[in-house]
PDB file as gemmi writes it, atoms N, CA and C in Angstrom:
CRYST1    1.000    1.000    1.000  90.00  90.00  90.00 P 1                      
ATOM      1  N   MET A   1       0.842  -1.184   0.000  1.00  0.00           N  
ATOM      2  CA  MET A   1       0.000   0.000   0.000  1.00  0.00           C  
ATOM      3  C   MET A   1       0.887   1.248   0.000  1.00  0.00           C  
ATOM      4  N   THR A   2       0.647   2.126  -0.926  1.00  0.00           N  
ATOM      5  CA  THR A   2       1.409   3.371  -0.973  1.00  0.00           C  
ATOM      6  C   THR A   2       0.618   4.476  -0.301  1.00  0.00           C  
ATOM      7  N   THR A   3       1.347   5.275   0.417  1.00  0.00           N  
ATOM      8  CA  THR A   3       0.720   6.418   1.078  1.00  0.00           C  
ATOM      9  C   THR A   3       1.220   7.683   0.412  1.00  0.00           C  
ATOM     10  N   LYS A   4       0.583   8.775   0.750  1.00  0.00           N  
ATOM     11  CA  LYS A   4       1.002  10.045   0.164  1.00  0.00           C  
ATOM     12  C   LYS A   4       2.437  10.392   0.547  1.00  0.00           C  
ATOM     13  N   ALA A   5       2.884   9.956   1.698  1.00  0.00           N  
ATOM     14  CA  ALA A   5       4.232  10.283   2.151  1.00  0.00           C  
ATOM     15  C   ALA A   5       5.290   9.595   1.291  1.00  0.00           C  
ATOM     16  N   THR A   6       4.987   8.393   0.786  1.00  0.00           N  
ATOM     17  CA  THR A   6       5.978   7.669   0.009  1.00  0.00           C  
ATOM     18  C   THR A   6       5.837   7.906  -1.485  1.00  0.00           C  
ATOM     19  N   LYS A   7       4.657   8.271  -1.949  1.00  0.00           N  
ATOM     20  CA  LYS A   7       4.426   8.495  -3.372  1.00  0.00           C  
ATOM     21  C   LYS A   7       4.434   9.994  -3.657  1.00  0.00           C  
ATOM     22  N   PRO A   8       5.293  10.444  -4.577  1.00  0.00           N  
ATOM     23  CA  PRO A   8       5.303  11.878  -4.870  1.00  0.00           C  
ATOM     24  C   PRO A   8       3.977  12.295  -5.503  1.00  0.00           C  
ATOM     25  N   ALA A   9       3.449  13.390  -5.019  1.00  0.00           N  
ATOM     26  CA  ALA A   9       2.166  13.872  -5.516  1.00  0.00           C  
ATOM     27  C   ALA A   9       2.349  14.583  -6.843  1.00  0.00           C  
ATOM     28  N   ASP A  10       1.481  14.270  -7.774  1.00  0.00           N  
ATOM     29  CA  ASP A  10       1.502  14.970  -9.053  1.00  0.00           C  
ATOM     30  C   ASP A  10       0.792  16.303  -8.907  1.00  0.00           C  
ATOM     31  N   VAL A  11       1.355  17.297  -9.564  1.00  0.00           N  
ATOM     32  CA  VAL A  11       0.783  18.635  -9.558  1.00  0.00           C  
ATOM     33  C   VAL A  11       0.013  18.808 -10.853  1.00  0.00           C  
ATOM     34  N   HIS A  12      -1.213  19.301 -10.767  1.00  0.00           N  
ATOM     35  CA  HIS A  12      -2.076  19.503 -11.925  1.00  0.00           C  
ATOM     36  C   HIS A  12      -1.408  20.466 -12.921  1.00  0.00           C  
ATOM     37  N   PRO A  13      -1.609  20.253 -14.231  1.00  0.00           N  
ATOM     38  CA  PRO A  13      -0.982  21.115 -15.237  1.00  0.00           C  
ATOM     39  C   PRO A  13      -1.242  22.610 -15.035  1.00  0.00           C  
ATOM     40  N   ARG A  14      -2.407  22.967 -14.537  1.00  0.00           N  
ATOM     41  CA  ARG A  14      -2.699  24.382 -14.274  1.00  0.00           C  
ATOM     42  C   ARG A  14      -1.733  24.939 -13.236  1.00  0.00           C  
ATOM     43  N   GLU A  15      -1.481  24.154 -12.198  1.00  0.00           N  
ATOM     44  CA  GLU A  15      -0.540  24.571 -11.145  1.00  0.00           C  
ATOM     45  C   GLU A  15       0.899  24.499 -11.645  1.00  0.00           C  
ATOM     46  N   VAL A  16       1.188  23.530 -12.508  1.00  0.00           N  
ATOM     47  CA  VAL A  16       2.529  23.434 -13.105  1.00  0.00           C  
ATOM     48  C   VAL A  16       2.833  24.725 -13.856  1.00  0.00           C  
ATOM     49  N   ALA A  17       1.883  25.160 -14.683  1.00  0.00           N  
ATOM     50  CA  ALA A  17       2.065  26.392 -15.457  1.00  0.00           C  
ATOM     51  C   ALA A  17       2.302  27.580 -14.533  1.00  0.00           C  
ATOM     52  N   LYS A  18       1.520  27.656 -13.481  1.00  0.00           N  
ATOM     53  CA  LYS A  18       1.662  28.759 -12.522  1.00  0.00           C  
ATOM     54  C   LYS A  18       3.046  28.747 -11.874  1.00  0.00           C  
ATOM     55  N   ARG A  19       3.486  27.593 -11.454  1.00  0.00           N  
ATOM     56  CA  ARG A  19       4.794  27.490 -10.792  1.00  0.00           C  
ATOM     57  C   ARG A  19       5.953  27.765 -11.743  1.00  0.00           C  
ATOM     58  N   LEU A  20       5.768  27.435 -13.020  1.00  0.00           N  
ATOM     59  CA  LEU A  20       6.817  27.682 -14.005  1.00  0.00           C  
ATOM     60  C   LEU A  20       6.784  29.117 -14.520  1.00  0.00           C  
ATOM     61  N   GLY A  21       5.694  29.820 -14.255  1.00  0.00           N  
ATOM     62  CA  GLY A  21       5.585  31.206 -14.711  1.00  0.00           C  
ATOM     63  C   GLY A  21       5.245  31.329 -16.184  1.00  0.00           C  
ATOM     64  N   VAL A  22       4.451  30.371 -16.672  1.00  0.00           N  
ATOM     65  CA  VAL A  22       4.027  30.381 -18.071  1.00  0.00           C  
ATOM     66  C   VAL A  22       2.520  30.133 -18.120  1.00  0.00           C  
ATOM     67  N   SER A  23       1.956  30.280 -19.314  1.00  0.00           N  
ATOM     68  CA  SER A  23       0.526  30.017 -19.460  1.00  0.00           C  
ATOM     69  C   SER A  23       0.290  28.536 -19.730  1.00  0.00           C  
ATOM     70  N   ARG A  24      -0.898  28.108 -19.445  1.00  0.00           N  
ATOM     71  CA  ARG A  24      -1.255  26.713 -19.722  1.00  0.00           C  
ATOM     72  C   ARG A  24      -1.262  26.468 -21.222  1.00  0.00           C  
ATOM     73  N   GLY A  25      -1.700  27.464 -21.994  1.00  0.00           N  
ATOM     74  CA  GLY A  25      -1.700  27.343 -23.449  1.00  0.00           C  
ATOM     75  C   GLY A  25      -0.297  27.146 -24.001  1.00  0.00           C  
ATOM     76  N   MET A  26       0.664  27.836 -23.401  1.00  0.00           N  
ATOM     77  CA  MET A  26       2.045  27.682 -23.839  1.00  0.00           C  
ATOM     78  C   MET A  26       2.514  26.248 -23.575  1.00  0.00           C  
ATOM     79  N   LEU A  27       2.137  25.699 -22.437  1.00  0.00           N  
ATOM     80  CA  LEU A  27       2.490  24.302 -22.154  1.00  0.00           C  
ATOM     81  C   LEU A  27       1.889  23.377 -23.206  1.00  0.00           C  
ATOM     82  N   ARG A  28       0.629  23.636 -23.583  1.00  0.00           N  
ATOM     83  CA  ARG A  28      -0.016  22.815 -24.610  1.00  0.00           C  
ATOM     84  C   ARG A  28       0.732  22.918 -25.942  1.00  0.00           C  
ATOM     85  N   ARG A  29       1.058  24.143 -26.346  1.00  0.00           N  
ATOM     86  CA  ARG A  29       1.747  24.341 -27.626  1.00  0.00           C  
ATOM     87  C   ARG A  29       3.103  23.647 -27.670  1.00  0.00           C  
ATOM     88  N   CYS A  30       3.751  23.554 -26.521  1.00  0.00           N  
ATOM     89  CA  CYS A  30       5.074  22.907 -26.457  1.00  0.00           C  
ATOM     90  C   CYS A  30       4.979  21.409 -26.191  1.00  0.00           C  
ATOM     91  N   GLY A  31       3.776  20.889 -26.055  1.00  0.00           N  
ATOM     92  CA  GLY A  31       3.610  19.463 -25.767  1.00  0.00           C  
ATOM     93  C   GLY A  31       4.011  19.111 -24.342  1.00  0.00           C  
ATOM     94  N   GLN A  32       3.931  20.080 -23.443  1.00  0.00           N  
ATOM     95  CA  GLN A  32       4.365  19.875 -22.059  1.00  0.00           C  
ATOM     96  C   GLN A  32       3.191  19.938 -21.077  1.00  0.00           C  
ATOM     97  N   ASP A  33       1.973  19.831 -21.560  1.00  0.00           N  
ATOM     98  CA  ASP A  33       0.782  20.003 -20.733  1.00  0.00           C  
ATOM     99  C   ASP A  33       0.381  18.688 -20.057  1.00  0.00           C  
ATOM    100  N   PHE A  34       1.090  18.367 -18.986  1.00  0.00           N  
ATOM    101  CA  PHE A  34       0.758  17.173 -18.213  1.00  0.00           C  
ATOM    102  C   PHE A  34       1.184  17.390 -16.768  1.00  0.00           C  
ATOM    103  N   SER A  35       0.680  16.538 -15.902  1.00  0.00           N  
ATOM    104  CA  SER A  35       1.007  16.639 -14.476  1.00  0.00           C  
ATOM    105  C   SER A  35       2.474  16.335 -14.250  1.00  0.00           C  
ATOM    106  N   ARG A  36       3.023  16.969 -13.234  1.00  0.00           N  
ATOM    107  CA  ARG A  36       4.425  16.744 -12.866  1.00  0.00           C  
ATOM    108  C   ARG A  36       4.531  16.714 -11.347  1.00  0.00           C  
ATOM    109  N   THR A  37       5.635  16.173 -10.893  1.00  0.00           N  
ATOM    110  CA  THR A  37       5.905  16.207  -9.454  1.00  0.00           C  
ATOM    111  C   THR A  37       6.590  17.532  -9.132  1.00  0.00           C  
ATOM    112  N   VAL A  38       6.623  17.862  -7.861  1.00  0.00           N  
ATOM    113  CA  VAL A  38       7.294  19.078  -7.422  1.00  0.00           C  
ATOM    114  C   VAL A  38       8.774  19.032  -7.794  1.00  0.00           C  
ATOM    115  N   GLU A  39       9.367  17.847  -7.699  1.00  0.00           N  
ATOM    116  CA  GLU A  39      10.777  17.693  -8.047  1.00  0.00           C  
ATOM    117  C   GLU A  39      11.010  17.950  -9.536  1.00  0.00           C  
ATOM    118  N   GLN A  40      10.114  17.459 -10.385  1.00  0.00           N  
ATOM    119  CA  GLN A  40      10.246  17.684 -11.821  1.00  0.00           C  
ATOM    120  C   GLN A  40      10.128  19.181 -12.151  1.00  0.00           C  
ATOM    121  N   ILE A  41       9.238  19.862 -11.454  1.00  0.00           N  
ATOM    122  CA  ILE A  41       9.083  21.302 -11.663  1.00  0.00           C  
ATOM    123  C   ILE A  41      10.366  22.022 -11.255  1.00  0.00           C  
ATOM    124  N   ALA A  42      10.916  21.640 -10.119  1.00  0.00           N  
ATOM    125  CA  ALA A  42      12.165  22.256  -9.656  1.00  0.00           C  
ATOM    126  C   ALA A  42      13.298  21.993 -10.649  1.00  0.00           C  
ATOM    127  N   ASP A  43      13.353  20.784 -11.197  1.00  0.00           N  
ATOM    128  CA  ASP A  43      14.377  20.462 -12.194  1.00  0.00           C  
ATOM    129  C   ASP A  43      14.236  21.345 -13.434  1.00  0.00           C  
ATOM    130  N   LEU A  44      13.011  21.525 -13.893  1.00  0.00           N  
ATOM    131  CA  LEU A  44      12.789  22.384 -15.063  1.00  0.00           C  
ATOM    132  C   LEU A  44      13.223  23.818 -14.776  1.00  0.00           C  
ATOM    133  N   LEU A  45      12.914  24.307 -13.585  1.00  0.00           N  
ATOM    134  CA  LEU A  45      13.292  25.673 -13.228  1.00  0.00           C  
ATOM    135  C   LEU A  45      14.805  25.837 -13.138  1.00  0.00           C  
ATOM    136  N   SER A  46      15.504  24.784 -12.732  1.00  0.00           N  
ATOM    137  CA  SER A  46      16.962  24.887 -12.650  1.00  0.00           C  
ATOM    138  C   SER A  46      17.627  24.668 -14.011  1.00  0.00           C  
ATOM    139  N   GLU A  47      17.064  23.787 -14.835  1.00  0.00           N  
ATOM    140  CA  GLU A  47      17.642  23.487 -16.152  1.00  0.00           C  
ATOM    141  C   GLU A  47      17.302  24.562 -17.181  1.00  0.00           C  
ATOM    142  N   LYS A  48      16.147  25.170 -17.069  1.00  0.00           N  
ATOM    143  CA  LYS A  48      15.665  26.212 -17.989  1.00  0.00           C  
ATOM    144  C   LYS A  48      15.794  25.806 -19.462  1.00  0.00           C  
ATOM    145  N   PRO A  49      15.000  24.831 -19.906  1.00  0.00           N  
ATOM    146  CA  PRO A  49      15.027  24.510 -21.336  1.00  0.00           C  
ATOM    147  C   PRO A  49      14.539  25.718 -22.153  1.00  0.00           C  
ATOM    148  N   GLN A  50      14.880  25.742 -23.429  1.00  0.00           N  
ATOM    149  CA  GLN A  50      14.568  26.908 -24.269  1.00  0.00           C  
ATOM    150  C   GLN A  50      13.070  27.189 -24.332  1.00  0.00           C  
ATOM    151  N   TRP A  51      12.233  26.147 -24.397  1.00  0.00           N  
ATOM    152  CA  TRP A  51      10.792  26.378 -24.455  1.00  0.00           C  
ATOM    153  C   TRP A  51      10.303  27.096 -23.203  1.00  0.00           C  
ATOM    154  N   LEU A  52      10.929  26.818 -22.051  1.00  0.00           N  
ATOM    155  CA  LEU A  52      10.536  27.468 -20.805  1.00  0.00           C  
ATOM    156  C   LEU A  52      10.984  28.930 -20.800  1.00  0.00           C  
ATOM    157  N   ILE A  53      12.189  29.189 -21.255  1.00  0.00           N  
ATOM    158  CA  ILE A  53      12.698  30.566 -21.335  1.00  0.00           C  
ATOM    159  C   ILE A  53      11.791  31.394 -22.240  1.00  0.00           C  
ATOM    160  N   ASP A  54      11.473  30.845 -23.426  1.00  0.00           N  
ATOM    161  CA  ASP A  54      10.602  31.553 -24.375  1.00  0.00           C  
ATOM    162  C   ASP A  54       9.208  31.767 -23.785  1.00  0.00           C  
ATOM    163  N   GLY A  55       8.688  30.757 -23.121  1.00  0.00           N  
ATOM    164  CA  GLY A  55       7.355  30.856 -22.524  1.00  0.00           C  
ATOM    165  C   GLY A  55       7.288  31.875 -21.402  1.00  0.00           C  
ATOM    166  N   GLN A  56       8.321  31.911 -20.571  1.00  0.00           N  
ATOM    167  CA  GLN A  56       8.347  32.897 -19.491  1.00  0.00           C  
ATOM    168  C   GLN A  56       8.446  34.312 -20.049  1.00  0.00           C  
ATOM    169  N   ALA A  57       9.238  34.486 -21.106  1.00  0.00           N  
ATOM    170  CA  ALA A  57       9.366  35.809 -21.724  1.00  0.00           C  
ATOM    171  C   ALA A  57       8.037  36.239 -22.338  1.00  0.00           C  
ATOM    172  N   ALA A  58       7.363  35.328 -23.019  1.00  0.00           N  
ATOM    173  CA  ALA A  58       6.072  35.642 -23.635  1.00  0.00           C  
ATOM    174  C   ALA A  58       5.032  35.972 -22.569  1.00  0.00           C  
ATOM    175  N   THR A  59       5.033  35.227 -21.481  1.00  0.00           N  
ATOM    176  CA  THR A  59       4.084  35.479 -20.395  1.00  0.00           C  
ATOM    177  C   THR A  59       4.360  36.822 -19.743  1.00  0.00           C  
ATOM    178  N   ALA A  60       5.622  37.146 -19.514  1.00  0.00           N  
ATOM    179  CA  ALA A  60       5.980  38.441 -18.921  1.00  0.00           C  
ATOM    180  C   ALA A  60       5.558  39.587 -19.838  1.00  0.00           C  
ATOM    181  N   ALA A  61       5.753  39.423 -21.147  1.00  0.00           N  
ATOM    182  CA  ALA A  61       5.359  40.467 -22.100  1.00  0.00           C  
ATOM    183  C   ALA A  61       3.848  40.648 -22.110  1.00  0.00           C  
ATOM    184  N   ARG A  62       3.111  39.535 -22.080  1.00  0.00           N  
ATOM    185  CA  ARG A  62       1.647  39.612 -22.061  1.00  0.00           C  
ATOM    186  C   ARG A  62       1.153  40.296 -20.798  1.00  0.00           C  
ATOM    187  N   LYS A  63       1.749  39.965 -19.659  1.00  0.00           N  
ATOM    188  CA  LYS A  63       1.343  40.602 -18.403  1.00  0.00           C  
ATOM    189  C   LYS A  63       1.647  42.089 -18.409  1.00  0.00           C  
ATOM    190  N   GLN A  64       2.777  42.483 -19.010  1.00  0.00           N  
ATOM    191  CA  GLN A  64       3.107  43.906 -19.104  1.00  0.00           C  
ATOM    192  C   GLN A  64       2.101  44.624 -19.988  1.00  0.00           C  
ATOM    193  N   GLN A  65       1.708  44.002 -21.095  1.00  0.00           N  
ATOM    194  CA  GLN A  65       0.693  44.595 -21.965  1.00  0.00           C  
ATOM    195  C   GLN A  65      -0.620  44.773 -21.211  1.00  0.00           C  
ATOM    196  N   GLN A  66      -0.987  43.788 -20.405  1.00  0.00           N  
ATOM    197  CA  GLN A  66      -2.221  43.883 -19.633  1.00  0.00           C  
ATOM    198  C   GLN A  66      -2.139  45.011 -18.614  1.00  0.00           C  
ATOM    199  N   ARG A  67      -0.976  45.172 -17.964  1.00  0.00           N  
ATOM    200  CA  ARG A  67      -0.807  46.261 -17.001  1.00  0.00           C  
ATOM    201  C   ARG A  67      -0.878  47.615 -17.700  1.00  0.00           C  
ATOM    202  N   ASN A  68      -0.248  47.716 -18.877  1.00  0.00           N  
ATOM    203  CA  ASN A  68      -0.290  48.967 -19.638  1.00  0.00           C  
ATOM    204  C   ASN A  68      -1.711  49.304 -20.056  1.00  0.00           C  
ATOM    205  N   ALA A  69      -2.449  48.307 -20.530  1.00  0.00           N  
ATOM    206  CA  ALA A  69      -3.834  48.536 -20.949  1.00  0.00           C  
ATOM    207  C   ALA A  69      -4.699  48.954 -19.760  1.00  0.00           C  
ATOM    208  N   ALA A  70      -4.474  48.338 -18.610  1.00  0.00           N  
ATOM    209  CA  ALA A  70      -5.239  48.697 -17.414  1.00  0.00           C  
ATOM    210  C   ALA A  70      -4.932  50.124 -16.987  1.00  0.00           C  
ATOM    211  N   ALA A  71      -3.673  50.522 -17.066  1.00  0.00           N  
ATOM    212  CA  ALA A  71      -3.292  51.895 -16.701  1.00  0.00           C  
ATOM    213  C   ALA A  71      -3.921  52.891 -17.666  1.00  0.00           C  
ATOM    214  N   LEU A  72      -3.967  52.548 -18.938  1.00  0.00           N  
ATOM    215  CA  LEU A  72      -4.580  53.425 -19.926  1.00  0.00           C  
ATOM    216  C   LEU A  72      -6.083  53.561 -19.677  1.00  0.00           C  
ATOM    217  N   ARG A  73      -6.745  52.448 -19.390  1.00  0.00           N  
ATOM    218  CA  ARG A  73      -8.182  52.495 -19.070  1.00  0.00           C  
ATOM    219  C   ARG A  73      -8.434  53.349 -17.838  1.00  0.00           C  
ATOM    220  N   GLU A  74      -7.585  53.201 -16.839  1.00  0.00           N  
ATOM    221  CA  GLU A  74      -7.727  53.986 -15.604  1.00  0.00           C  
ATOM    222  C   GLU A  74      -7.547  55.474 -15.892  1.00  0.00           C  
ATOM    223  N   SER A  75      -6.581  55.805 -16.724  1.00  0.00           N  
ATOM    224  CA  SER A  75      -6.342  57.197 -17.090  1.00  0.00           C  
ATOM    225  C   SER A  75      -7.549  57.780 -17.819  1.00  0.00           C  
ATOM    226  N   HIS A  76      -8.091  57.030 -18.770  1.00  0.00           N  
ATOM    227  CA  HIS A  76      -9.276  57.489 -19.496  1.00  0.00           C  
ATOM    228  C   HIS A  76     -10.462  57.657 -18.561  1.00  0.00           C  
ATOM    229  N   HIS A  77     -10.596  56.732 -17.637  1.00  0.00           N  
ATOM    230  CA  HIS A  77     -11.694  56.815 -16.667  1.00  0.00           C  
ATOM    231  C   HIS A  77     -11.575  58.099 -15.844  1.00  0.00           C  
ATOM    232  N   HIS A  78     -10.372  58.410 -15.378  1.00  0.00           N  
ATOM    233  CA  HIS A  78     -10.170  59.627 -14.586  1.00  0.00           C  
ATOM    234  C   HIS A  78     -10.436  60.878 -15.421  1.00  0.00           C  
ATOM    235  N   GLN A  79      -9.998  60.877 -16.679  1.00  0.00           N  
ATOM    236  CA  GLN A  79     -10.238  62.023 -17.552  1.00  0.00           C  
ATOM    237  C   GLN A  79     -11.737  62.246 -17.757  1.00  0.00           C  
ATOM    238  N   GLU A  80     -12.466  61.180 -18.008  1.00  0.00           N  
ATOM    239  CA  GLU A  80     -13.910  61.292 -18.205  1.00  0.00           C  
ATOM    240  C   GLU A  80     -14.619  61.729 -16.926  1.00  0.00           C  
ATOM    241  N   SER A  81     -14.151  61.204 -15.813  1.00  0.00           N  
ATOM    242  CA  SER A  81     -14.734  61.580 -14.520  1.00  0.00           C  
ATOM    243  C   SER A  81     -14.489  63.063 -14.232  1.00  0.00           C  
ATOM    244  N   ASP A  82     -13.268  63.537 -14.491  1.00  0.00           N  
ATOM    245  CA  ASP A  82     -12.959  64.960 -14.291  1.00  0.00           C  
ATOM    246  C   ASP A  82     -13.794  65.839 -15.218  1.00  0.00           C  
ATOM    247  N   ARG A  83     -13.942  65.418 -16.461  1.00  0.00           N  
ATOM    248  CA  ARG A  83     -14.741  66.172 -17.428  1.00  0.00           C  
ATOM    249  C   ARG A  83     -16.190  66.263 -16.969  1.00  0.00           C  
ATOM    250  N   ALA A  84     -16.741  65.148 -16.523  1.00  0.00           N  
ATOM    251  CA  ALA A  84     -18.129  65.137 -16.040  1.00  0.00           C  
ATOM    252  C   ALA A  84     -18.276  66.033 -14.808  1.00  0.00           C  
ATOM    253  N   GLN A  85     -17.288  65.996 -13.926  1.00  0.00           N  
ATOM    254  CA  GLN A  85     -17.348  66.833 -12.721  1.00  0.00           C  
ATOM    255  C   GLN A  85     -17.312  68.313 -13.093  1.00  0.00           C  
ATOM    256  N   ARG A  86     -16.444  68.682 -14.046  1.00  0.00           N  
ATOM    257  CA  ARG A  86     -16.376  70.081 -14.488  1.00  0.00           C  
ATOM    258  C   ARG A  86     -17.704  70.527 -15.108  1.00  0.00           C  
ATOM    259  N   MET A  87     -18.305  69.646 -15.896  1.00  0.00           N  
ATOM    260  CA  MET A  87     -19.594  69.978 -16.508  1.00  0.00           C  
ATOM    261  C   MET A  87     -20.667  70.165 -15.445  1.00  0.00           C  
ATOM    262  N   LEU A  88     -20.655  69.333 -14.428  1.00  0.00           N  
ATOM    263  CA  LEU A  88     -21.628  69.455 -13.345  1.00  0.00           C  
ATOM    264  C   LEU A  88     -21.439  70.763 -12.604  1.00  0.00           C  
ATOM    265  N   TRP A  89     -20.200  71.116 -12.292  1.00  0.00           N  
ATOM    266  CA  TRP A  89     -19.936  72.379 -11.593  1.00  0.00           C  
ATOM    267  C   TRP A  89     -20.373  73.569 -12.445  1.00  0.00           C  
ATOM    268  N   ALA A  90     -20.066  73.502 -13.759  1.00  0.00           N  
ATOM    269  CA  ALA A  90     -20.475  74.596 -14.659  1.00  0.00           C  
ATOM    270  C   ALA A  90     -21.996  74.722 -14.688  1.00  0.00           C  
ATOM    271  N   TYR A  91     -22.683  73.595 -14.717  1.00  0.00           N  
ATOM    272  CA  TYR A  91     -24.158  73.617 -14.722  1.00  0.00           C  
ATOM    273  C   TYR A  91     -24.686  74.227 -13.436  1.00  0.00           C  
ATOM    274  N   LYS A  92     -24.121  73.803 -12.289  1.00  0.00           N  
ATOM    275  CA  LYS A  92     -24.567  74.322 -10.995  1.00  0.00           C  
ATOM    276  C   LYS A  92     -24.258  75.813 -10.860  1.00  0.00           C  
ATOM    277  N   ASP A  93     -23.185  76.277 -11.448  1.00  0.00           N  
ATOM    278  CA  ASP A  93     -22.809  77.685 -11.370  1.00  0.00           C  
ATOM    279  C   ASP A  93     -23.572  78.530 -12.394  1.00  0.00           C  
ATOM    280  N   GLY A  94     -24.402  77.907 -13.216  1.00  0.00           N  
ATOM    281  CA  GLY A  94     -25.182  78.640 -14.204  1.00  0.00           C  
ATOM    282  C   GLY A  94     -24.427  78.955 -15.470  1.00  0.00           C  
ATOM    283  N   HIS A  95     -23.330  78.239 -15.702  1.00  0.00           N  
ATOM    284  CA  HIS A  95     -22.546  78.503 -16.904  1.00  0.00           C  
ATOM    285  C   HIS A  95     -22.818  77.468 -18.004  1.00  0.00           C  
ATOM    286  N   ALA A  96     -23.907  76.801 -17.896  1.00  0.00           N  
ATOM    287  CA  ALA A  96     -24.204  75.769 -18.886  1.00  0.00           C  
ATOM    288  C   ALA A  96     -24.439  76.403 -20.246  1.00  0.00           C  
ATOM    289  N   GLY A  97     -23.849  75.778 -21.278  1.00  0.00           N  
ATOM    290  CA  GLY A  97     -23.866  76.304 -22.621  1.00  0.00           C  
ATOM    291  C   GLY A  97     -25.176  76.314 -23.255  1.00  0.00           C  
TER     292      GLY A  97                                                      
END                                                                             
């Protein structure tokens, strides 16, 4: 009988991707979308095969694009909010066009 203490636990591919710092889709495209043990994940992180390096770079670039887009949306939101506030003040002051 094997117990959890003696049998290494497999990590789900979703968690593997998270621990490797890549997307699950990238794992699929590279043919690496399967469960792994914690030791196998650590080995990949220390060996850094080219597919992992490329995947981490692509994931970092995508996350930066998402942060940039979010900052731009936030900026537009603030501009629109300020514009609406100015219009409201102008209306209340009787300066409405």
